[in-house]
MIVEXKOL-178740 format. One line per 10 residues: number of its first residue (from 0); for each residue x, y, z of C-alpha. Coordinates in Angstrom, 1 decimal, padded with zeros to 4 digits. Each point is the difference from the previous one (the first is absolute). Layout:
<rs>
NUM = X,Y,Z | ...
</rs>
This chain:
<rs>
0 = -022.0,-046.4,-036.3 | 000.7,-003.5,-001.1 | 003.5,-000.7,-001.2 | -000.8,-003.5,-001.2 | 002.7,-002.5,-000.7 | 003.7,000.9,000.4 | 001.9,001.2,-003.1 | 003.1,-001.7,001.3 | 000.4,-002.9,002.3 | 003.5,-000.5,001.4
10 = 001.3,-002.8,002.1 | -001.3,001.9,003.1 | -001.5,003.3,-001.0 | -003.1,000.6,-002.1 | -000.4,003.4,-001.7 | -003.3,001.6,-000.9 | 000.0,003.1,-002.2 | -002.2,003.1,-000.5 | 001.5,003.5,000.1 | 002.4,-001.5,002.6
20 = 001.1,-003.4,001.1 | -001.6,-002.0,002.8 | 002.7,-002.5,001.2 | -001.1,-003.0,002.1 | 002.5,-002.1,001.8 | -001.3,-003.6,000.1 | 000.9,-002.9,002.2 | 001.5,-001.9,-003.0 | 003.6,-001.0,000.3 | 002.9,-000.9,-002.4
30 = 003.4,-001.4,000.0 | 002.4,000.1,-003.0 | -002.3,002.1,-002.1 | -002.9,-002.4,000.3 | -003.1,-000.1,002.1 | -000.5,-002.9,002.4 | -003.5,-001.4,000.8 | -002.0,001.6,002.7 | 000.4,003.1,002.1 | 001.8,001.3,003.1
40 = -002.2,001.7,002.6 | 000.6,003.7,000.5 | 002.8,000.1,-002.6 | -001.7,002.6,-002.3 | -001.1,002.0,003.0 | 003.5,000.2,001.5 | 001.7,000.7,-003.3 | -002.4,002.9,-000.7 | 000.1,001.5,003.5 | 003.9,-000.2,000.2
50 = 000.4,001.5,-003.4 | -002.5,002.8,000.8 | 001.8,000.9,003.2 | 003.4,000.1,-001.5 | -001.2,002.2,-002.9 | -001.7,002.4,002.4 | 003.2,000.1,002.1 | 002.3,000.7,-002.9 | -002.1,002.5,-002.0 | 002.5,002.7,001.0
60 = 002.7,-001.9,-002.0 | -002.0,-000.7,-003.1 | -003.5,000.2,-001.4 | -002.0,-003.3,000.1 | -002.9,-001.2,-002.0 | -002.6,000.0,002.8 | -003.2,001.9,-000.6 | -002.3,-001.3,002.7 | 000.3,-002.6,002.8 | -003.0,000.9,002.2
70 = -003.1,-002.2,-000.1 | -002.5,002.6,-001.0 | 001.9,001.3,-003.0 | 000.9,-003.5,-001.1 | -003.7,-001.1,000.2 | -001.0,003.1,-002.0 | 002.6,-000.8,-002.6 | -001.3,-003.6,-000.4 | 001.7,-002.2,002.6 | -002.1,-002.9,001.3
80 = -000.7,-000.5,003.7 | 001.8,-003.3,-000.1 | 003.2,001.7,-001.2 | 000.4,001.5,003.5 | 003.6,001.0,000.7 | 001.4,-001.6,-003.1 | -000.7,002.8,-002.5 | 001.3,003.5,-000.9 | -000.8,002.4,-002.7 | 003.1,001.1,-002.0
90 = 001.0,002.3,-002.8 | 000.6,-001.5,-003.4 | 003.8,000.0,-000.6 | 002.2,-001.1,-002.8 | 002.1,-002.7,001.7 | 003.8,000.3,-000.3 | 001.2,-003.4,-001.3 | 002.5,-000.8,002.8 | 000.0,-001.6,003.4 | 001.8,002.4,002.3
100 = 001.9,-002.1,002.5 | 002.2,001.0,002.9 | 002.1,-002.5,002.0 | 001.9,000.4,003.2 | 001.0,-003.6,000.8 | 001.5,-002.9,-001.9 | -002.5,-002.9,-000.4 | 002.1,-003.1,-000.8 | -002.9,-002.2,-001.3 | -001.7,002.7,-002.1
110 = 000.3,-000.5,-003.7 | 000.3,003.8,-000.4 | 003.5,-000.4,001.4 | 001.2,-002.5,-002.5 | 002.4,002.5,-001.7 | 001.6,000.8,003.3 | 000.9,-003.6,000.5 | 001.4,-000.1,-003.5 | 002.0,003.2,-000.3 | -000.6,002.1,003.2
120 = -002.6,002.4,-001.5 | -003.7,000.6,-000.1 | -001.6,002.2,-002.6 | 003.5,001.2,-001.0 | 000.9,001.0,003.6 | 003.3,-001.3,001.4 | -000.3,-001.3,003.5 | 002.6,-001.3,002.6 | 000.9,-003.6,-000.5 | -000.9,-002.6,002.6
130 = -003.3,001.5,001.2 | -001.7,-002.3,002.5 | -003.7,-001.0,-000.1 | -002.2,002.8,001.3 | 003.0,002.4,000.4 | -000.7,003.7,-000.3 | 001.5,001.6,-003.0 | 002.3,003.0,000.3 | -002.8,002.2,-001.3 | -003.5,-000.7,-001.4
140 = 000.0,-000.7,-003.7 | -002.4,000.8,-002.9 | -000.6,-003.1,-002.0 | -002.8,000.5,-002.6 | -001.5,-002.8,-002.1 | -002.2,-000.3,-003.0 | -003.7,-000.4,000.6 | -001.2,-002.9,-002.1 | -003.8,-000.1,-000.4 | -000.1,-003.0,-002.4
150 = 000.7,-002.7,002.6 | 003.8,000.2,-000.3 | 002.4,000.6,002.9 | 001.2,003.5,000.7 | 003.7,000.6,-000.9 | 002.5,001.9,002.1 | 001.5,003.0,-001.9 | 002.5,002.7,000.7 | -000.9,003.6,000.5 | 001.7,000.7,-003.3
160 = -002.2,-002.5,-001.7 | -003.1,001.4,001.7 | 000.9,003.4,-001.4 | 000.2,-001.4,-003.5 | -003.4,-001.7,000.3 | -001.5,003.1,001.6 | 001.0,001.9,-003.1 | -001.9,-002.4,-002.2 | -003.0,000.2,002.4 | -000.1,003.8,-000.2
170 = 000.6,-000.1,-003.8 | -002.9,-002.4,-000.4 | -002.3,002.3,001.9 | 001.2,002.9,-002.1 | -000.7,-001.9,-003.2 | -003.6,-000.5,001.2 | -000.4,003.8,000.3 | -000.3,-000.2,003.8 | 002.3,003.0,000.2 | -001.4,002.0,-002.9
180 = -000.2,003.8,000.7 | -003.7,-000.1,-000.8 | -000.7,-002.5,002.8 | 001.3,002.5,002.6 | 001.9,-002.7,001.7 | 003.5,000.6,001.5 | 002.5,-002.1,001.9 | -000.5,002.0,003.2 | 001.9,-002.6,002.0 | 003.3,001.0,-001.6
190 = -000.9,003.7,-000.3 | 000.0,000.2,-003.8 | -001.0,003.4,-001.3 | -001.6,-001.5,-003.1 | -001.2,-003.3,-001.4 | 002.8,-001.9,-001.7 | 000.1,000.8,-003.7 | 002.7,-002.5,-001.1 | 001.5,-003.3,001.0 | 002.9,001.8,001.5
200 = -002.4,001.8,002.3 | -001.5,-003.3,000.9 | 003.4,-001.4,000.9 | 000.7,002.9,002.3 | -003.3,-000.5,001.7 | 000.6,-003.8,000.4 | 003.4,000.5,001.5 | -001.3,002.6,002.5 | -003.0,-002.2,000.9 | 002.3,-003.0,000.6
210 = 002.2,002.0,002.3 | -003.1,001.3,001.8 | -001.3,-003.5,000.5 | 003.2,-001.1,001.7 | 000.1,003.1,002.3 | -003.7,-000.2,001.0 | -000.2,-003.8,000.4 | 003.2,000.1,002.1 | -001.7,002.6,002.2 | -003.1,-002.2,000.3
220 = 002.1,-003.0,001.0 | 002.0,001.9,002.5 | -003.1,001.4,001.6 | -001.7,-003.4,000.2 | 003.2,-001.8,001.2 | 000.5,002.5,002.9 | -003.7,-000.1,001.0 | -000.1,-003.8,-000.1 | 003.3,-000.4,001.9 | -001.5,002.0,002.9
230 = -002.8,-002.5,000.0 | 002.4,-002.9,000.3 | -000.1,-000.9,-003.7 | 002.8,-000.1,-002.6 | -001.2,000.9,-003.4 | 002.7,-002.0,-001.9 | -001.2,000.8,-003.5 | -003.0,001.3,-001.8 | -001.6,000.5,-003.4 | -001.9,003.1,-001.1
240 = -001.8,001.1,-003.1 | -000.5,003.5,-001.5 | -002.1,001.5,-002.7 | -000.7,003.4,-001.7 | -003.3,001.7,000.8 | -002.1,002.1,-002.4 | 002.4,002.9,000.6 | 003.0,-002.4,-000.5 | 001.0,000.4,003.6 | 001.9,-002.9,001.5
250 = -002.4,-002.0,002.2 | 000.3,-002.9,002.3 | -002.4,-002.7,-001.1 | -001.1,-003.6,000.8 | 001.1,-000.9,003.5 | 002.7,001.1,002.4 | 002.1,-001.9,002.6 | -002.4,-003.0,000.4 | 000.9,-003.6,000.9 | -000.6,-000.9,-003.6
260 = 002.5,002.6,-001.4 | 002.5,000.2,002.9 | 002.2,-002.2,002.2 | -000.6,000.6,003.7 | 002.3,-001.4,002.8 | 000.0,000.3,003.8 | 002.5,002.4,001.4 | 000.4,-002.0,003.2 | 000.5,-003.3,-001.8 | 002.3,001.2,-002.7
270 = 003.2,-002.0,-000.4 | 002.6,000.2,-002.8 | 000.8,-003.3,-001.8 | -003.4,-001.7,000.2 | -003.4,000.2,-001.6 | -002.3,002.4,001.8 | -003.4,-000.9,001.3 | -002.6,001.2,-002.5 | -002.4,002.8,000.9 | -001.3,000.2,-003.6
280 = -001.0,-002.1,-003.0 | 003.3,-001.9,000.1 | -001.5,-002.5,002.4 | -002.5,-001.0,-002.7 | 002.6,-000.1,-002.7 | 002.3,-002.2,002.1 | -002.8,-002.4,000.7 | -001.1,-000.3,-003.6 | 003.6,-000.4,-001.2 | 001.5,-002.2,002.7
290 = -003.0,-002.1,001.2 | -002.3,-000.1,-003.1 | 003.1,000.0,-002.3 | -001.7,002.4,-002.5 | 001.7,002.9,-001.7 | -002.5,001.1,-002.6 | -002.3,-001.3,-002.7 | 002.8,-001.8,-001.7 | -000.2,-002.5,003.0 | -003.7,-000.7,-000.7
300 = -003.3,001.5,001.3 | 000.2,002.2,003.0 | -000.1,-002.1,003.2 | -002.6,000.3,002.8 | 001.5,001.7,003.1 | -001.2,-001.6,003.3 | -002.4,002.0,002.1 | 002.4,000.1,002.9 | 002.7,001.7,-002.2 | -002.5,002.5,-001.3
310 = -001.1,000.9,003.5 | 003.7,000.4,001.0 | 000.5,002.4,-003.0 | -003.1,001.9,001.0 | 001.3,000.4,003.6 | 003.4,001.3,-001.3 | -001.8,002.7,-002.0 | -002.2,001.0,002.9 | 003.0,000.0,002.4 | 002.1,002.3,-002.3
320 = -002.9,002.5,-000.2 | -000.3,000.0,003.7 | 003.7,000.4,000.7 | 000.3,002.8,-002.6 | -003.1,002.0,000.8 | -001.2,-001.1,003.5 | -003.4,-001.5,-000.8 | -001.0,-003.6,000.1 | -002.1,-001.6,-002.7 | -003.0,000.1,002.3
330 = 000.4,003.7,000.6 | 000.6,000.7,-003.7 | -003.1,-002.0,-001.1 | -002.2,001.5,002.8 | 000.9,003.6,-001.0 | -000.5,-000.7,-003.7 | -003.4,-001.7,000.6 | -001.2,003.0,002.0 | 001.2,002.5,-002.6 | -001.6,-001.9,-002.9
340 = -003.2,-000.6,002.0 | -000.4,003.8,000.7 | 000.8,000.8,-003.6 | -002.7,-002.4,-001.2 | -002.5,001.4,002.4 | 000.7,003.6,-001.2 | -000.3,-001.0,-003.6 | -003.2,-002.0,000.6 | 001.5,-003.3,-001.0 | -001.1,-001.4,003.4
350 = -003.3,000.9,001.6
</rs>
């Protein structure tokens, strides 16, 4: 089976489509919603393998979009041998149009915290005055944002605003006859007994779905935080994405708890009042912002990142994988090479 060219090319991920999606994590990299020239070695591999492991570990909390991750099935479905370790087959889902973000620490320099500096709130949540940089919050907080696919910046919103927007999202699906009784589709994730037959039904579904997302994403963050802490890592904040599958069941999609979507700090080096040493993409952002003085395409063409910096980013990604899951990059690649070689032999791709 030849999937041909990707139907969607994101900043990092390419998506090929048949009766399913084949998602390939590439070594491309971006800052401030724009790709920078070149690639970072192992980046796609690490992002894919970290996300795969987290989704497998949290499948008892929520369904995820993974259909196949083993080499033989992926090759049968159309994966290419050179996509080793960077590709998974997933269900087609309708993406829910929000970034689902949980935060446990105050990040003084983060633009997401601008409203706290102005009025002591973030996403409509009141927080204690005088928080210090990197200080742990009284409780983890849910801070959703819009998901802008047109090049604009995501915008923080309150949970109340998310529910309003969720109602529109569900109504729009209803208006497209997605929920028509003849389709046989039901909102199983919120245990509806029938497909919605009015906008009022849609609003009830949207409200229940919003509440379910908060509960389930909070459970995911709590699980990952506790697991990572035992490995010597603080998961300071994270971003998740959800969709609805063909049965309209809530499904974890895209990636989970990766150094692209999360902020990782060292437990042993943690200190309140100062910036923490980056164990994630923040190292790259800081270099591009502070050394190259570039904050997006409004500052001109994307700059070239020196090879030494890219190698340092690669090492950060490899190190976080090893600390979380106990395998070095050499062990990971050796195991994957063996698995894919055996699969190719069995399928007659290699003689």
